[in-house]
C-alpha positions as CSV (number, residue, x, y, z in Angstrom):
1,M,-10.7,-21.5,0.6
2,P,-9.2,-24.1,-1.8
3,G,-6.3,-22.8,-3.8
4,A,-5.9,-19.8,-1.6
5,G,-2.5,-18.1,-1.4
6,R,-1.0,-14.9,-0.3
7,G,-0.4,-12.2,-2.9
8,I,-1.3,-8.8,-4.1
9,H,-4.7,-8.4,-5.7
10,L,-6.8,-5.6,-7.1
11,V,-10.1,-5.2,-5.2
12,V,-12.8,-3.3,-7.0
13,I,-15.6,-2.0,-4.8
14,Y,-18.7,-0.2,-5.9
15,L,-19.9,2.3,-3.3
16,P,-23.6,3.3,-3.3
17,M,-24.1,7.0,-3.1
18,I,-27.3,9.0,-2.8
19,S,-28.0,11.5,-5.6
20,K,-29.7,14.8,-4.9
21,G,-32.9,13.6,-6.4
22,G,-33.1,10.7,-4.0
23,G,-31.8,8.2,-6.6
24,Q,-28.9,5.9,-6.2
25,I,-25.6,6.1,-8.1
26,W,-22.6,3.8,-7.8
27,T,-19.0,4.9,-7.4
28,K,-16.3,2.6,-8.4
29,V,-13.4,2.4,-5.9
30,S,-10.3,0.4,-6.7
31,T,-7.6,-0.6,-4.2
32,I,-4.8,-3.1,-3.9
33,A,-4.8,-5.5,-1.1
34,G,-2.5,-8.3,0.0
35,A,-4.9,-11.1,0.7
36,R,-5.9,-14.6,0.0
37,S,-6.7,-15.1,-3.6
38,I,-10.3,-13.9,-4.1
39,A,-10.5,-14.9,-7.8
40,S,-12.7,-17.8,-6.9
41,H,-14.6,-16.0,-4.1
42,T,-18.3,-15.3,-5.0
43,V,-20.1,-12.6,-3.2
44,P,-23.6,-13.7,-2.3
45,A,-26.4,-11.9,-4.1
46,K,-28.0,-10.9,-0.8
47,L,-24.9,-8.9,0.0
48,L,-25.2,-7.1,-3.3
49,R,-28.7,-6.2,-2.3
50,L,-27.6,-5.0,1.1
51,G,-25.0,-2.7,-0.3
52,V,-21.2,-2.3,-0.1
53,G,-21.0,-2.3,3.7
54,A,-22.0,-6.0,3.8
55,V,-19.8,-6.7,0.8
56,V,-16.7,-5.2,2.3
57,S,-17.4,-6.9,5.6
58,E,-17.6,-10.2,3.7
59,L,-14.4,-9.6,1.9
60,A,-12.7,-8.5,5.1
61,S,-13.4,-11.8,6.6
62,T,-11.2,-13.5,4.0
63,M,-8.5,-10.8,3.7
64,W,-5.5,-10.0,5.9
65,I,-7.3,-6.9,7.2
66,R,-8.5,-9.2,9.9
67,R,-5.8,-9.7,12.6
68,G,-5.3,-13.4,12.6
69,S,-3.0,-16.2,11.5
70,D,-3.3,-15.2,7.9
71,A,-1.7,-11.8,8.5
72,P,1.7,-11.5,6.8
73,S,4.6,-11.7,9.1
74,T,6.4,-8.4,9.6
75,V,9.8,-10.0,9.2
76,S,9.0,-12.9,6.9
77,L,10.6,-11.5,3.8
78,T,13.8,-10.4,5.6
79,R,14.0,-13.7,7.4
80,Q,13.5,-15.7,4.2
81,F,16.2,-13.8,2.5
82,V,18.6,-14.3,5.4
83,V,18.0,-18.0,5.5
84,T,17.8,-18.7,1.7
85,G,20.2,-16.0,0.6
86,G,22.6,-16.9,3.4
87,A,22.7,-20.5,2.3
88,V,23.1,-19.7,-1.3
89,M,25.8,-17.1,-0.6
90,F,27.6,-19.6,1.7
91,V,27.7,-22.3,-1.0
92,A,28.8,-19.7,-3.5
93,M,31.5,-18.5,-1.2
94,I,32.8,-22.1,-0.7
95,A,32.8,-22.7,-4.4
96,A,34.5,-19.4,-5.1
97,G,37.0,-19.9,-2.3
98,L,38.0,-23.4,-3.6
99,F,38.3,-22.1,-7.1
100,V,40.4,-19.0,-6.2
101,S,42.6,-21.0,-3.8
102,E,43.2,-23.7,-6.3
103,H,44.0,-21.3,-9.0
104,A,46.3,-19.3,-6.8
105,T,48.1,-22.5,-5.7
106,R,48.5,-23.7,-9.2
107,T,49.8,-20.3,-10.4
108,T,52.3,-20.1,-7.5
109,I,53.6,-23.6,-8.1
110,E,54.0,-22.9,-11.9
111,N,55.8,-19.6,-11.2
112,T,58.1,-21.4,-8.7
113,A,58.7,-24.2,-11.3
114,S,59.5,-21.6,-14.0
115,A,62.0,-19.7,-11.8
116,T,63.7,-23.0,-10.7
117,A,63.8,-24.3,-14.2
118,L,65.5,-21.1,-15.5
119,L,68.0,-21.3,-12.7
120,M,68.9,-25.0,-13.1
121,D,68.9,-24.9,-16.9
122,S,71.7,-22.3,-16.8
123,F,74.3,-24.7,-15.5
124,I,72.8,-28.2,-16.1
125,S,72.2,-27.8,-19.8
126,P,75.9,-27.2,-20.8
127,L,77.1,-30.2,-18.7
128,A,74.3,-32.5,-20.1
129,Q,75.1,-32.1,-23.8
130,P,76.9,-35.5,-24.1
131,L,73.5,-37.1,-23.4
132,A,72.6,-36.4,-27.0
133,A,74.7,-39.5,-27.9
134,E,75.2,-41.4,-24.6
135,A,72.7,-43.2,-22.3
136,V,74.3,-41.9,-19.0
137,L,76.3,-38.8,-18.2
138,P,80.1,-39.3,-18.4
139,D,82.1,-39.4,-15.2
140,S,83.8,-36.1,-15.8
141,R,80.6,-34.2,-16.3
142,R,79.0,-36.2,-13.3
143,G,81.8,-35.0,-11.0
144,E,81.4,-31.4,-12.1
145,L,77.7,-31.6,-11.4
146,D,78.3,-33.1,-8.0
147,R,80.6,-30.2,-7.1
148,L,78.0,-27.6,-8.3
149,L,75.2,-29.3,-6.4
150,G,77.2,-30.1,-3.3
151,G,76.9,-26.8,-1.5
152,D,75.0,-26.8,1.8
153,L,72.6,-24.0,0.9
154,F,72.0,-25.5,-2.5
155,R,71.4,-29.0,-1.1
156,Q,69.1,-27.6,1.6
157,R,66.7,-26.2,-1.0
158,F,67.3,-28.8,-3.8
159,P,68.3,-32.0,-2.0
160,H,68.0,-34.3,-5.0
161,L,68.5,-34.2,-8.8
162,E,68.0,-36.8,-11.5
163,I,68.5,-36.5,-15.3
164,W,66.2,-38.9,-17.2
165,K,66.6,-40.2,-20.7
166,E,63.6,-41.2,-22.8
167,G,62.2,-44.6,-21.7
168,G,62.7,-44.0,-18.0
169,V,66.5,-44.5,-17.8
170,V,68.3,-42.5,-15.1
171,A,71.3,-40.8,-16.8
172,Y,72.4,-38.9,-13.7
173,S,71.3,-38.8,-10.0
174,T,72.6,-37.4,-6.7
175,T,71.9,-41.0,-5.5
176,P,74.7,-42.9,-7.4
177,E,73.0,-46.3,-7.2
178,L,70.1,-45.1,-9.4
179,I,72.4,-44.2,-12.3
180,G,71.8,-46.4,-15.3
181,R,68.6,-48.0,-13.9
182,Q,65.3,-47.9,-15.7
183,F,62.0,-47.1,-14.0
184,A,58.4,-46.4,-15.1
185,P,58.5,-42.9,-16.6
186,P,56.7,-40.4,-14.3
187,D,53.9,-38.2,-15.7
188,G,56.1,-35.1,-15.5
189,L,58.8,-36.8,-17.5
190,T,56.4,-37.5,-20.4
191,T,55.3,-33.8,-20.3
192,A,58.9,-32.5,-20.3
193,L,60.0,-34.7,-23.2
194,K,57.4,-32.8,-25.2
195,G,59.2,-29.5,-24.4
196,D,57.0,-28.2,-21.5
197,I,58.0,-27.5,-17.9
198,S,56.0,-29.6,-15.4
199,A,55.8,-29.4,-11.6
200,Q,54.0,-31.8,-9.2
201,Y,54.4,-33.2,-5.7
202,A,56.4,-36.4,-5.5
203,N,54.6,-39.7,-5.6
204,L,56.1,-41.6,-2.6
205,D,54.8,-44.8,-4.0
206,A,57.0,-44.5,-7.2
207,R,59.7,-47.2,-7.3
208,E,62.6,-44.7,-7.7
209,H,61.4,-43.2,-4.4
210,T,60.7,-46.4,-2.4
211,V,64.2,-47.8,-3.0
212,R,65.5,-44.7,-1.2
213,G,62.9,-44.8,1.6
214,W,61.5,-41.3,1.1
215,N,58.8,-40.0,3.3
216,T,58.9,-36.3,2.2
217,K,56.7,-35.1,-0.6
218,Y,59.2,-32.9,-2.5
219,L,58.1,-30.6,-5.3
220,E,59.3,-32.3,-8.4
221,I,60.1,-29.9,-11.3
222,Y,60.7,-31.5,-14.7
223,V,62.9,-29.3,-17.0
224,P,63.6,-30.3,-20.6
225,I,67.3,-30.2,-21.6
226,R,67.7,-29.3,-25.3
227,E,70.6,-29.9,-27.7
228,H,72.3,-26.5,-28.4
229,H,72.6,-26.7,-32.1
230,S,69.3,-28.5,-32.9
231,G,67.0,-27.5,-30.0
232,R,65.6,-31.0,-29.6
233,V,64.9,-32.4,-26.1
234,I,67.8,-34.9,-25.3
235,A,67.0,-35.4,-21.6
236,V,64.9,-34.2,-18.7
237,A,66.2,-32.8,-15.4
238,E,64.1,-33.7,-12.4
239,I,64.7,-31.3,-9.6
240,H,63.4,-32.0,-6.1
241,E,62.7,-28.8,-4.2
242,N,62.2,-28.7,-0.4
243,P,58.5,-27.9,0.0
244,L,58.6,-26.2,3.5
245,G,59.1,-22.6,2.3
246,L,56.6,-23.2,-0.6
247,D,54.0,-24.7,1.8
248,R,54.2,-21.7,4.1
249,E,53.7,-19.4,1.2
250,L,50.8,-21.4,-0.1
251,R,49.1,-21.5,3.3
252,W,49.4,-17.8,3.6
253,L,48.2,-17.3,0.0
254,R,45.2,-19.6,0.6
255,L,44.3,-17.8,3.8
256,K,44.4,-14.4,2.0
257,S,42.3,-15.9,-0.8
258,W,39.7,-17.2,1.6
259,V,39.6,-13.9,3.6
260,A,39.2,-11.9,0.3
261,V,36.4,-14.2,-0.9
262,A,34.7,-14.1,2.6
263,C,34.9,-10.3,2.7
264,A,33.5,-9.9,-0.8
265,T,30.7,-12.4,0.0
266,A,29.9,-10.5,3.2
267,L,29.8,-7.1,1.4
268,I,27.5,-8.6,-1.3
269,M,25.3,-10.1,1.4
270,L,25.1,-6.9,3.3
271,G,24.3,-4.9,0.2
272,L,21.5,-7.3,-0.8
273,F,20.2,-7.5,2.7
274,G,20.0,-3.7,2.8
275,I,18.0,-3.7,-0.4
276,V,15.7,-6.4,0.8
277,Y,15.3,-4.8,4.2
278,R,14.3,-1.5,2.7
279,G,12.0,-3.2,0.2
280,N,10.4,-5.2,3.1
281,R,9.9,-2.0,5.1
282,L,8.3,-0.4,2.1
283,I,6.0,-3.4,1.5
284,L,5.0,-3.5,5.2
285,S,4.3,0.3,5.1
286,Q,2.2,-0.1,2.0
287,Q,0.4,-3.0,3.7
288,R,-0.4,-0.9,6.7
289,Q,-1.6,1.9,4.5
290,L,-3.8,-0.5,2.5
291,R,-5.2,-2.0,5.7
292,A,-6.0,1.5,6.9
293,R,-7.5,2.3,3.5
294,L,-9.7,-0.7,3.5
295,I,-10.9,0.1,7.0
296,D,-11.7,3.6,5.9
297,I,-13.6,2.2,2.9
298,E,-15.5,-0.2,5.0
299,Q,-16.5,2.6,7.4
300,S,-17.4,4.9,4.6
301,S,-19.5,2.2,3.0
302,R,-21.3,1.5,6.2
303,H,-22.0,5.2,6.6
304,N,-23.3,5.4,3.0
305,Q,-25.5,2.4,3.7
306,V,-26.9,4.2,6.7
307,L,-27.5,7.3,4.6
308,K,-29.1,5.2,1.9
309,E,-31.5,3.6,4.4
310,R,-32.3,7.0,5.8
311,A,-32.9,8.4,2.4
312,E,-35.2,5.5,1.5
313,R,-37.2,6.0,4.8
314,A,-37.3,9.7,4.3
315,S,-38.5,9.3,0.7
316,G,-41.3,7.1,1.8
317,R,-42.3,9.5,4.7
318,V,-42.1,12.5,2.4
319,A,-44.5,10.9,-0.1
320,E,-46.9,10.1,2.8
321,L,-46.6,13.6,4.3
322,T,-47.0,15.3,0.9
323,E,-50.2,13.3,0.4
324,N,-51.4,14.4,3.8
325,Y,-50.4,18.0,3.1
326,L,-52.3,18.0,-0.2
327,R,-55.3,16.5,1.6
328,R,-55.1,19.3,4.2
329,I,-54.8,22.0,1.5
330,G,-57.9,20.5,-0.2
331,A,-59.7,20.5,3.0
332,E,-58.8,24.1,3.7
333,L,-59.9,25.2,0.2
334,H,-63.2,23.2,0.6
335,D,-63.9,24.4,4.1
336,G,-62.8,28.0,3.5
337,P,-62.8,29.7,0.1
338,A,-65.2,27.1,-1.5
339,Q,-67.8,27.7,1.2
340,L,-67.5,31.4,0.9
341,I,-67.8,31.2,-2.9
342,G,-70.8,29.0,-2.5
343,L,-72.3,31.6,-0.2
344,A,-71.5,34.3,-2.7
345,A,-73.4,32.3,-5.4
346,L,-76.5,32.3,-3.1
347,A,-76.0,36.1,-2.5
348,V,-76.2,36.7,-6.3
349,E,-79.6,35.1,-6.3
350,H,-80.6,37.4,-3.4
351,V,-79.4,40.4,-5.5
352,R,-81.6,39.3,-8.4
353,R,-84.6,39.1,-6.1
354,A,-84.1,42.4,-4.4
355,R,-87.2,44.6,-4.9
356,T,-85.8,48.0,-3.8
357,P,-82.5,49.7,-4.5
358,D,-81.6,49.8,-0.8
359,S,-82.1,46.0,-0.4
360,R,-80.1,45.4,-3.6
361,E,-77.3,47.6,-2.3
362,E,-77.3,45.7,1.0
363,E,-77.1,42.4,-0.7
364,L,-74.2,43.6,-2.9
365,Q,-72.3,44.7,0.1
366,A,-72.8,41.3,1.7
367,L,-71.7,39.7,-1.6
368,E,-68.6,41.9,-1.7
369,S,-67.7,41.0,1.9
370,V,-68.0,37.2,1.2
371,L,-65.9,37.5,-1.9
372,S,-63.3,39.5,0.0
373,D,-63.1,36.9,2.7
374,A,-62.7,34.1,0.1
375,L,-59.9,36.1,-1.7
376,R,-58.1,36.6,1.6
377,E,-58.4,32.9,2.4
378,I,-57.0,32.0,-1.0
379,R,-54.1,34.4,-0.7
380,T,-53.3,33.2,2.8
381,T,-53.2,29.6,1.6
382,S,-51.1,30.3,-1.5
383,K,-48.7,32.5,0.5
384,G,-48.0,29.5,2.8
385,L,-47.2,27.4,-0.2
386,M,-44.8,29.8,-1.9
387,L,-41.1,30.2,-0.8
388,P,-39.6,33.7,-1.1
389,D,-36.5,34.3,-3.2
390,I,-33.7,33.6,-0.8
391,E,-31.1,32.0,-3.1
392,R,-28.9,35.1,-3.1
393,L,-29.5,36.1,0.5
394,P,-26.9,35.4,3.2
395,L,-28.0,33.3,6.1
396,Q,-28.5,36.2,8.5
397,E,-30.9,37.8,6.0
398,V,-32.8,34.5,5.7
399,V,-33.2,34.4,9.4
400,K,-34.3,38.0,9.6
401,R,-36.9,37.5,6.9
402,V,-38.4,34.4,8.6
403,V,-38.5,36.2,12.0
404,S,-40.0,39.4,10.6
405,H,-42.8,37.6,8.8
406,H,-43.5,35.6,11.9
407,E,-43.6,38.7,14.1
408,L,-45.8,40.5,11.6
409,R,-48.2,37.6,11.3
410,T,-48.5,36.7,15.0
411,G,-47.8,40.0,16.7
412,T,-45.2,38.4,19.0
413,G,-41.5,39.1,19.5
414,V,-38.6,36.8,18.7
415,A,-35.0,37.1,20.1
416,V,-32.3,36.6,17.5
417,D,-28.7,35.6,18.2
418,C,-26.9,34.8,14.9
419,D,-23.2,34.6,14.1
420,D,-21.8,36.3,11.0
421,V,-21.9,33.4,8.5
422,S,-20.0,34.8,5.6
423,R,-19.4,31.5,3.8
424,P,-21.7,30.9,0.8
425,L,-24.2,28.2,1.4
426,A,-25.9,25.8,-1.0
427,H,-29.4,26.7,-2.0
428,A,-30.8,23.4,-0.6
429,L,-29.3,24.3,2.8
430,K,-30.9,27.7,2.8
431,I,-34.3,26.2,1.9
432,C,-33.9,23.7,4.7
433,A,-32.9,26.5,7.2
434,Y,-35.9,28.6,6.1
435,R,-38.4,25.8,6.6
436,F,-36.8,24.7,9.8
437,L,-37.1,28.2,11.3
438,Q,-40.6,28.7,9.9
439,E,-41.9,25.4,11.3
440,G,-40.1,25.9,14.7
441,L,-41.6,29.4,15.2
442,N,-45.0,28.2,14.2
443,N,-44.8,25.4,16.8
444,A,-43.5,27.9,19.4
445,F,-46.5,30.2,18.8
446,R,-49.1,27.4,18.5
447,H,-48.0,25.4,21.6
448,A,-46.3,28.0,23.8
449,G,-48.3,31.1,22.9
450,G,-45.1,32.8,21.6
451,H,-43.6,33.1,25.1
452,G,-39.8,33.2,25.1
453,Q,-39.4,32.7,21.4
454,A,-35.6,32.7,20.4
455,V,-33.6,31.8,17.3
456,S,-29.8,31.2,17.3
457,C,-27.4,30.2,14.6
458,R,-23.7,29.2,15.2
459,L,-20.9,28.3,12.8
460,N,-18.1,26.3,14.4
461,G,-15.6,25.4,11.7
462,D,-17.6,23.6,9.0
463,A,-20.5,22.8,11.4
464,L,-23.6,25.0,11.1
465,T,-26.1,24.8,14.0
466,L,-29.6,26.5,14.0
467,A,-31.9,26.3,17.0
468,V,-35.5,27.5,17.8
469,E,-36.7,27.5,21.5
470,D,-39.5,28.8,23.6
471,E,-40.4,28.9,27.3
472,G,-43.9,27.5,27.2
473,R,-45.4,24.0,27.1
474,G,-43.8,21.5,24.7
475,P,-45.6,19.8,21.8
476,G,-46.5,16.7,23.8
477,N,-44.8,13.4,24.3
478,G,-43.4,13.1,20.9
479,P,-42.8,14.9,17.7
480,A,-45.3,17.5,16.7
481,A,-48.1,16.7,14.3
482,P,-47.1,17.3,10.6
483,E,-49.5,20.2,10.2
484,P,-49.3,22.9,9.3
485,G,-46.4,22.4,6.9
486,L,-44.5,19.2,6.8
487,G,-44.2,19.2,10.6
488,L,-41.3,18.1,12.7
489,V,-41.1,14.7,11.1
490,G,-40.8,16.3,7.7
491,L,-38.1,18.6,9.2
492,R,-36.1,15.6,10.5
493,D,-36.2,14.0,7.0
494,R,-35.3,17.2,5.3
495,V,-32.2,17.7,7.6
496,E,-31.1,14.1,7.4
497,S,-31.3,14.2,3.6
498,L,-28.5,16.8,3.7
499,G,-26.4,14.6,6.0
500,G,-27.3,16.6,9.1
501,V,-28.7,15.8,12.6
502,F,-32.1,16.9,14.0
503,R,-32.7,17.1,17.7
504,L,-35.8,17.9,19.8
505,T,-35.4,18.7,23.5
506,R,-38.1,19.3,26.1
507,R,-36.8,21.1,29.2
508,A,-38.0,20.0,32.6
509,G,-39.0,23.5,33.6
510,G,-41.1,24.0,30.5
511,G,-40.3,24.9,27.0
512,T,-39.0,23.1,23.9
513,R,-35.8,23.4,21.8
514,I,-35.4,22.1,18.3
515,E,-31.9,22.1,16.7
516,M,-30.4,21.1,13.4
517,S,-26.6,20.6,12.7
518,V,-25.3,20.3,9.2
519,T,-21.7,20.1,7.9
520,I,-21.0,22.7,5.2
521,T,-19.3,21.0,2.2
522,G,-17.3,22.7,-0.6
523,D,-20.5,23.0,-2.7
524,R,-21.3,26.8,-2.9
525,H,-24.3,26.6,-5.2
526,D,-26.5,23.9,-6.5
527,P,-27.9,24.8,-9.9
528,G,-30.1,21.7,-9.9
529,E,-32.3,23.0,-7.0
530,G,-35.4,25.0,-7.8
531,H,-36.1,28.3,-6.3
532,N,-39.4,27.1,-4.7
533,D,-40.0,24.3,-2.3
């Protein structure tokens, strides 16, 4: 799909549900799915007509619910963090290490220069006071400085010393041939003449060093020498300190700085990795839950689609069976009570024509007999149409009432084996059970002569099972005809409309068993159902 990309999207699905009246209502279900962008995905109109099962299937083909190359990697987020975050943290560690190392080195050198300057100024400054008026140090002061600087330990740490005048003139040096000569002023000399202490490594290319053939980069410390009574800078002492001890200290200091920076970086990286790792596991867990949720929604939608199709077929068959039922009732009224009432109308004419009281009494008795037969036929027909008040009866009482009416009407016996079903049942389920037992016993009497009639009801958890069986000949090679009543086809539709299963079994040795299984939901009572069928 052009412009597709991975991400988290809100998927809104409308699930078709079947209302109790056979109509269709839509339930809105929202879920979050990591998938390709479906903003530009158009669901075909035919899928909308087919229902949500097809819609979800179509969406699933473009979403990561399908196990394919588009499924998100289980370690992609952690791996991306390790690669990207590791590179960023490594660069940050290098930058921080260089900064800390350089700052520590500069601080150590400045501290060393300050300590050396304080030491040297304590004995050089009194001897260098004549330089306030002279260009070079007098011989007497020069000899005294040579004696002070001539100790082995002192010369080992500070092998060279120069005193500079402004303009680059050497006023004193432990190398006598440099005294009085003028060189290009070093950078440290310029800084010290302004009153600041300066420290830097020696520039071996400087002329004052090349004439002596130096190859060691001493630490040059420039210390301003001030006139005692005025405080002005009259000269600058350049002290050359042996760098071996300082270099060892700086190497150790740099090592400790780098180790500290590396440890801090590693701790930060581990902390961030832990956060990302936990977040990645949470995301993957949510993705698995969403995939499972989408699968459940798809399965539920397919089941709802099946129920919808069943309800539509059942609705059509019920309309057809109802029409046939009404036609049969009309035929029974026409062929039974209507014929008898017509005969009674003829008998009235015979009564009028009777010539003697005896003949008139005989005709009246015949008329009474015909009207009694017609009334009995009408009552029998109406009784079959009416459903007794069973809403407040438990299932066991409903079963007993159906069985007792059947035994009284047919003069046959029925074996009953029913569990104690104490759970309240919906009125629609009781009506379905009543009609199921009534039609099953009627078929057992009509097709098997009432031999081996048995009724059983079982409750296993939430599953309620009712069965009617006999030992005689079955109703043929298919479902029984839909008369009387709605017949077995009507029973199947009635059971399936409640989400149940209808089964018909013909045993090889003879006899038939019909069975209905329904899952009892949390609905206890359905006020929308009428009391009559």
